[in-house]
C-alpha positions in Angstrom: 0.0 0.0 0.0 2.9 2.4 0.7 6.6 2.7 -0.1 8.6 1.0 2.7 12.3 1.4 3.1 13.6 -1.0 5.9 16.6 0.0 8.0 19.6 -2.2 8.2 20.9 -3.8 11.4 23.7 -1.3 11.6 21.3 1.6 11.2 19.1 0.3 14.0 22.1 -0.1 16.3 23.2 3.4 15.5 19.8 4.7 16.5 19.9 2.8 19.7 23.3 4.1 20.5 22.1 7.6 19.9 19.5 7.3 22.6 21.9 5.6 25.0 20.7 2.0 25.0 22.3 -1.2 23.7 19.2 -3.2 22.5 15.6 -2.5 21.6 14.4 -4.3 24.8 16.1 -1.6 26.9 13.5 0.8 25.6 10.9 -1.1 27.7 12.9 -1.5 30.9 10.5 0.7 32.8 7.7 -1.8 32.3 7.1 -4.5 34.9 8.5 -7.9 33.8 5.1 -9.6 34.8 3.3 -8.0 31.8 6.0 -8.5 29.2 5.7 -11.3 26.6 8.5 -13.8 27.2 7.4 -16.5 24.8 6.4 -16.3 21.1 2.7 -15.9 20.3 0.9 -19.1 19.4 0.0 -18.0 15.8 0.6 -19.7 12.5 3.8 -19.2 10.6 3.9 -16.4 8.1 3.1 -17.1 4.4 4.9 -16.1 1.2 3.2 -13.5 -1.0 2.1 -16.3 -3.4 0.7 -18.4 -0.5 -1.1 -15.4 1.0 -2.6 -14.5 -2.4 -3.9 -18.0 -2.9 -5.4 -18.1 0.6 -7.2 -14.8 0.0 -8.6 -16.1 -3.3 -9.9 -19.2 -1.5 -11.7 -17.1 1.1 -13.1 -14.7 -1.6 -14.5 -17.7 -3.5 -16.9 -18.3 -0.7 -18.7 -15.0 -1.4 -21.8 -15.0 -3.6 -21.3 -12.4 -6.3 -24.5 -11.6 -8.2 -24.4 -10.5 -11.8 -27.6 -8.5 -11.4 -28.7 -6.6 -8.3 -32.2 -5.3 -7.7 -31.9 -4.5 -4.0 -31.2 -1.2 -2.4 -32.6 -0.2 1.0 -29.7 2.0 1.9 -26.8 0.5 -0.1 -26.9 1.0 -3.8 -25.1 -0.5 -6.8 -24.0 2.4 -8.9 -21.4 2.7 -11.7 -18.1 4.1 -10.3 -15.9 5.7 -13.0 -12.4 4.2 -13.2 -10.9 7.7 -12.5 -12.5 7.7 -9.0 -10.8 4.5 -7.9 -7.5 5.4 -9.6 -7.2 8.8 -7.9 -8.4 7.8 -4.4 -6.1 4.7 -4.3 -3.0 6.8 -4.4 -1.0 6.1 -1.3 -0.6 9.7 -0.3 -4.4 9.9 0.3 -4.5 6.7 2.5 -4.1 8.2 5.9 -6.3 8.6 8.9 -4.2 11.4 10.3 -6.2 14.1 12.0 -5.4 17.5 10.3 -4.9 19.6 13.4 -1.6 21.1 12.2 -2.7 23.1 9.2 0.8 23.9 8.1 1.5 20.2 7.3 -2.1 19.2 6.3 -3.0 21.5 3.4 -3.7 18.7 1.0 -6.1 16.9 3.3 -7.7 20.1 4.3 -8.3 21.2 0.7 -9.8 17.9 -0.2 -12.3 18.2 2.7 -13.0 21.8 1.8 -13.8 20.9 -1.8 -16.1 18.1 -0.5 -17.9 20.5 1.7 -18.4 22.9 -1.2 -19.9 20.2 -3.4 -22.2 19.0 -0.6 -23.5 22.6 -0.2 -24.0 22.9 -4.0 -25.8 19.6 -4.0 -28.2 20.3 -1.1 -28.5 24.1 -1.6 -27.5 24.6 2.1 -25.0 27.2 3.4 -22.5 25.1 5.2 -21.4 21.5 5.4 -19.2 19.7 7.9 -16.3 17.4 7.0 -18.6 14.3 7.1 -19.6 11.8 9.8 -19.5 8.0 9.9 -22.7 7.2 7.9 -26.2 8.4 7.0 -27.8 7.0 10.2 -25.2 8.8 12.4 -25.8 12.0 10.4 -29.5 11.8 11.0 -29.1 11.2 14.8 -26.6 14.1 15.1 -29.0 16.4 13.2 -31.7 15.6 15.7 -29.4 16.4 18.6 -28.5 19.7 17.0 -32.1 20.8 17.3 -32.6 20.3 21.0 -33.4 23.5 23.0 -34.2 24.1 26.6 -37.9 23.8 26.2 -38.0 21.7 23.0 -36.8 18.2 23.5 -39.1 16.0 21.3 -38.2 14.8 17.9 -41.0 13.9 15.5 -39.5 11.3 13.1 -41.3 9.7 10.1 -41.7 6.0 10.5 -40.7 5.8 6.9 -37.1 6.5 7.6 -34.7 3.6 7.2 -35.3 1.1 10.1 -31.5 1.2 10.9 -31.6 5.0 11.1 -34.6 4.8 13.4 -32.6 2.5 15.7 -29.6 4.8 15.8 -31.7 7.9 16.5 -33.4 6.0 19.3 -30.0 5.1 20.8 -28.8 8.7 20.7 -32.0 10.1 22.1 -32.1 7.6 24.9 -28.7 8.7 26.0 -29.2 12.5 25.7 -32.7 12.6 27.2 -34.6 13.5 24.0 -38.0 12.0 23.3 -38.8 10.4 19.9 -42.3 10.1 18.5 -42.9 8.4 15.2 -45.1 10.0 12.6 -47.3 7.3 11.1 -47.4 6.6 7.3 -50.5 6.8 5.1 -50.5 5.3 1.6 -46.8 4.9 1.6 -45.9 8.5 2.6 -45.7 10.4 5.9 -49.1 11.4 7.2 -49.1 15.2 7.1 -52.3 15.6 9.1 -51.2 13.2 11.9 -47.9 15.1 12.0 -49.7 18.4 12.5 -51.7 16.9 15.3 -48.6 15.7 17.0 -46.8 19.1 17.0 -46.5 20.8 20.4 -44.5 23.4 22.2 -41.9 20.7 23.0 -41.3 19.7 19.4 -37.7 20.4 18.6 -37.6 19.0 15.0 -39.3 17.0 12.3 -37.3 14.5 10.4 -38.4 12.9 7.1 -36.6 11.1 4.3 -36.8 12.1 0.6 -37.4 9.7 -1.0 -38.6 7.6 1.9 -37.8 4.0 2.7 -40.5 2.7 0.4 -39.0 4.9 -2.4 -42.0 7.2 -2.5 -41.5 11.0 -2.9 -42.9 12.9 0.0 -44.6 16.3 -0.1 -41.5 17.8 1.4 -42.5 21.4 1.1 -45.8 20.8 3.0 -44.1 18.9 5.7 -41.5 21.6 6.1 -44.1 24.4 6.3 -46.0 22.5 9.0 -42.8 22.0 11.0 -41.9 25.7 10.8 -45.4 26.7 11.6 -45.1 24.8 14.9 -41.7 26.4 15.7 -39.7 23.3 15.0 -36.6 22.8 12.9 -37.0 20.7 9.7 -34.5 18.0 8.9 -34.5 16.1 5.6 -32.5 12.9 4.8 -31.9 12.8 1.1 -30.5 10.4 -1.5 -27.7 12.3 -3.1 -28.1 10.8 -6.5 -31.8 11.9 -6.6 -30.6 15.5 -6.2 -29.5 15.3 -9.8 -33.1 15.8 -10.8 -35.1 16.6 -7.7 -35.3 19.9 -5.8 -32.5 20.4 -3.2 -33.6 20.5 0.4 -33.0 24.2 0.7 -35.7 24.9 -1.8 -38.4 23.3 0.4 -37.3 24.9 3.7 -34.9 22.4 5.2 -32.8 23.7 8.1 -30.5 20.6 8.0 -29.9 18.2 5.2 -28.3 14.8 5.9 -27.9 11.5 4.0 -25.8 8.5 3.2 -23.0 9.3 0.8 -22.3 5.7 -0.3 -23.9 6.3 -3.8 -21.3 8.9 -4.5 -18.5 6.6 -5.8 -18.3 4.0 -3.0 -18.9 0.4 -3.8 -21.2 -1.8 -1.7 -18.2 -3.4 0.1 -20.2 -5.6 2.5 -21.7 -2.5 4.2 -18.8 -0.1 4.6 -16.9 2.1 5.1 -19.6 4.6 4.1 -20.1 8.3 4.5 -22.6 10.5 6.4 -23.0 14.0 4.9 -24.5 16.9 6.9 -25.3 20.4 5.7 -27.2 23.2 7.3 -28.3 26.8 7.1 -26.1 29.6 8.3 -28.3 29.9 11.4 -27.5 26.3 12.4 -23.8 26.5 11.5 -22.4 26.7 15.0 -24.3 23.6 16.0 -22.8 21.4 13.3 -20.9 18.5 14.9 -17.4 17.4 13.9 -15.1 19.3 11.7 -15.6 22.2 9.4 -12.7 23.2 7.1 -12.5 26.9 6.2 -10.5 28.8 3.6 -8.3 31.7 4.5 -4.9 33.3 3.6 -1.5 32.8 5.0 0.9 35.6 6.0 2.0 35.9 2.3 -1.5 36.3 1.0 -1.7 32.7 -0.4 -4.8 30.6 -0.3 -4.8 28.3 2.7 -7.1 26.0 4.7 -7.7 25.5 8.4 -10.1 23.8 10.8 -12.6 26.4 11.8 -15.5 27.0 14.3 -14.2 24.1 16.4 -15.8 23.8 19.8 -12.9 23.0 22.2 -15.1 20.9 24.5 -15.6 18.4 21.6 -11.9 17.6 22.0 -11.1 18.4 25.6 -14.2 19.0 27.8 -16.4 16.2 26.5 -18.8 16.3 29.4 -20.0 19.7 28.1 -20.1 18.7 24.4 -23.2 18.4 22.4 -21.5 15.8 20.2 -18.6 13.4 20.7 -17.8 13.2 17.0 -14.4 14.7 16.3 -13.2 12.6 13.4 -14.4 12.4 9.8 -14.5 10.0 6.9 -11.7 11.8 5.1 -11.0 9.2 2.4 -14.7 8.5 1.8 -15.4 12.2 1.6 -12.6 12.7 -0.9 -14.1 9.8 -2.9 -17.4 11.6 -3.0 -15.7 14.8 -4.1 -13.8 13.0 -6.9 -17.0 11.2 -8.0 -19.0 14.4 -8.2 -16.1 16.1 -10.1 -15.8 13.3 -12.6 -19.5 13.0 -13.2 -20.2 16.8 -13.2 -23.8 18.2 -13.0 -24.9 16.7 -16.3 -23.5 13.2 -15.5 -25.2 13.2 -12.1 -28.5 14.3 -13.7 -28.2 11.6 -16.3 -27.5 9.0 -13.6 -30.6 10.1 -11.7 -32.8 10.1 -14.9 -31.7 6.6 -15.8 -32.3 5.4 -12.2 -35.8 6.8 -12.3 -36.8 5.7 -15.8 -35.4 2.2 -15.4 -37.2 1.8 -12.1 -40.5 2.7 -13.7 -39.8 0.3 -16.6 -39.0 -2.5 -14.1 -42.2 -1.8 -12.1 -44.3 -2.2 -15.3 -42.4 -5.4 -16.2 -42.8 -6.9 -12.7 -46.6 -6.1 -12.7 -47.0 -8.2 -15.8 -45.2 -11.0 -13.9 -47.6 -10.7 -11.0 -45.8 -8.3 -8.6 -48.4 -5.5 -8.3 -47.3 -2.0 -7.2 -48.6 -1.4 -3.7 -48.5 2.4 -3.9 -49.5 4.4 -7.0 -47.8 7.7 -6.2 -44.4 9.1 -7.5 -41.2 7.3 -6.7 -37.5 7.6 -7.5 -35.7 4.3 -8.0 -37.3 2.1 -5.3 -40.8 0.8 -5.1 -42.9 -1.8 -3.2 -44.8 -4.6 -4.8 -46.9 -7.4 -3.6 -45.3 -10.9 -3.8 -47.2 -13.3 -6.1 -45.7 -16.2 -4.1 -44.0 -16.2 -0.7 -41.2 -13.6 -1.0 -38.5 -15.9 0.5 -39.2 -18.6 -2.1 -39.3 -16.0 -4.9 -35.9 -14.6 -3.8 -34.4 -18.1 -3.6 -35.6 -18.8 -7.2 -34.0 -15.6 -8.4 -30.7 -16.4 -6.6 -30.5 -19.6 -8.5 -30.3 -17.6 -11.7 -27.7 -15.2 -10.3 -30.1 -12.4 -9.6 -30.3 -10.6 -6.2 -33.9 -9.7 -6.0 -35.6 -7.0 -3.9 -35.7 -6.8 -0.1 -38.6 -8.8 1.4 -40.5 -6.6 3.8 -42.6 -9.6 4.6 -43.7 -12.7 2.8 -46.3 -10.6 1.0 -44.3 -7.5 0.1 -41.0 -6.7 -1.6 -38.9 -3.5 -1.9 -37.2 -3.4 -5.3 -34.5 -1.0 -6.5 -33.2 -0.3 -10.0 -30.1 1.9 -10.7 -28.4 3.0 -13.9 -26.3 -0.1 -14.1 -29.3 -2.3 -15.0 -30.0 -2.7 -18.7 -33.3 -3.3 -20.3 -32.2 -6.9 -21.0 -31.4 -7.3 -17.3 -34.9 -6.1 -16.3 -36.6 -8.3 -18.9 -34.6 -11.3 -17.5 -35.7 -10.4 -14.0 -39.4 -10.3 -15.1 -39.0 -13.6 -17.0 -37.4 -15.2 -13.9 -40.3 -14.0 -11.7 -42.9 -15.3 -14.1 -41.1 -18.7 -14.3 -40.9 -18.9 -10.4 -44.6 -18.1 -10.1 -45.5 -20.8 -12.6 -43.2 -23.4 -10.9 -44.5 -22.6 -7.5 -48.2 -22.8 -8.6 -47.6 -26.0 -10.4 -45.8 -27.6 -7.4 -48.9 -26.8 -5.3 -51.5 -28.1 -7.8 -53.6 -31.0 -6.7 -52.4 -33.0 -9.7 -48.9 -33.2 -8.3 -48.6 -36.7 -6.7 -45.9 -35.4 -4.3 -48.1 -32.6 -3.0 -50.8 -33.0 -0.3 -54.0 -31.1 -0.8 -53.7 -29.3 2.5 -49.9 -29.1 2.7 -48.4 -25.9 4.2 -46.6 -24.7 1.0 -49.7 -25.2 -1.1 -51.8 -23.3 1.5 -49.3 -20.4 1.4 -49.5 -20.2 -2.3 -53.3 -20.1 -2.3 -53.2 -17.5 0.4 -50.8 -15.3 -1.6 -52.8 -15.7 -4.8 -56.0 -14.7 -3.0 -54.3 -11.6 -1.6 -53.1 -10.6 -5.0 -56.6 -11.0 -6.5 -58.0 -9.0 -3.6 
């Protein structure tokens, strides 16, 4: 990963002599002998590079790699231009060093500054921090930002990602905030119920755009209702969707957050990912973590520094509103490089393809028996009924190398389509679903000598068919 120049035995001895000791063990003479390791560790012997490579290949072969993916739910399979991986894999960028000393960290600081600028352009907000761990953490931190002395209740749409809801619950349990879930109606957040839930203690309203079901919320109406009740408005957004959808700032968001994985990061078994946060100028001093600012040095040259840092976040943590001090620097730079390579038109085209292909897939799946549950607008995810038990449908698709949608239950499936899926891929998916339904129905028919009339699988098939017809 990095250039490594080993020292010779003579060089090491010279260094030891310079500090006044004879051997390396003398450097640890102040440590009690009882805690020192006196025998070799019981670990396997080292491998050669060739042996290690073969071992890694054997382990990797156990992974199931799908040629087609129609599942999202928070982690999305997008095309990553080769330039993104080439640039971000340069060894000088692979560091977790904290850029406190600006005079030796200008490169890292500039990459973060450029990332922050792009996040602000994407969301329409005034300021962005240097990123947090993931989208769920960003949402929870945003809720904590809104707490005031007399406002300690967060109204959160139950159509946020389930994992995000859990993280918010964990944060709020620890910091004393209350969380109330706004119920859904017809696949979107119930605006009237939200208005009824508003009170003098409501600190913020948090919704997702698009929501977990892929539906597009009436974000402007939800924001207006939040502000009318004196609460802050937080929106969790899919960054790719902002290529064609309105940015959060245009419908009144005080804070915009989201998961940055779609911006150039592969699925990678769930991480590392990236949480982005942006806010209005009025909320700027409450943003957690780092903010990189641009200034001038003594010679008038452009320079970058950490700015608006609350010292208690690093030293007096008992008084801190957040304990996040680090940031996902490499992931943030990856997002910045991706956005640079794609450009505004490339991002818009990606979003258009995601949306149009999702609608094509929904129509194809309806012909195969998976009926859309909600008829409203959606981006690139949608919920359908399952014509046969969802677990068995997914198993049938996996046999053909297709990772199907996420089963929400045995009766419902959340599908996702991105720009990487071709029309042929979608047609193949629909054909595979049609075949699986026919096979499942035939296996449960009374004419099958191996099937009992009242067997459990046959009963489940009939139940699913009745629900679809209903």
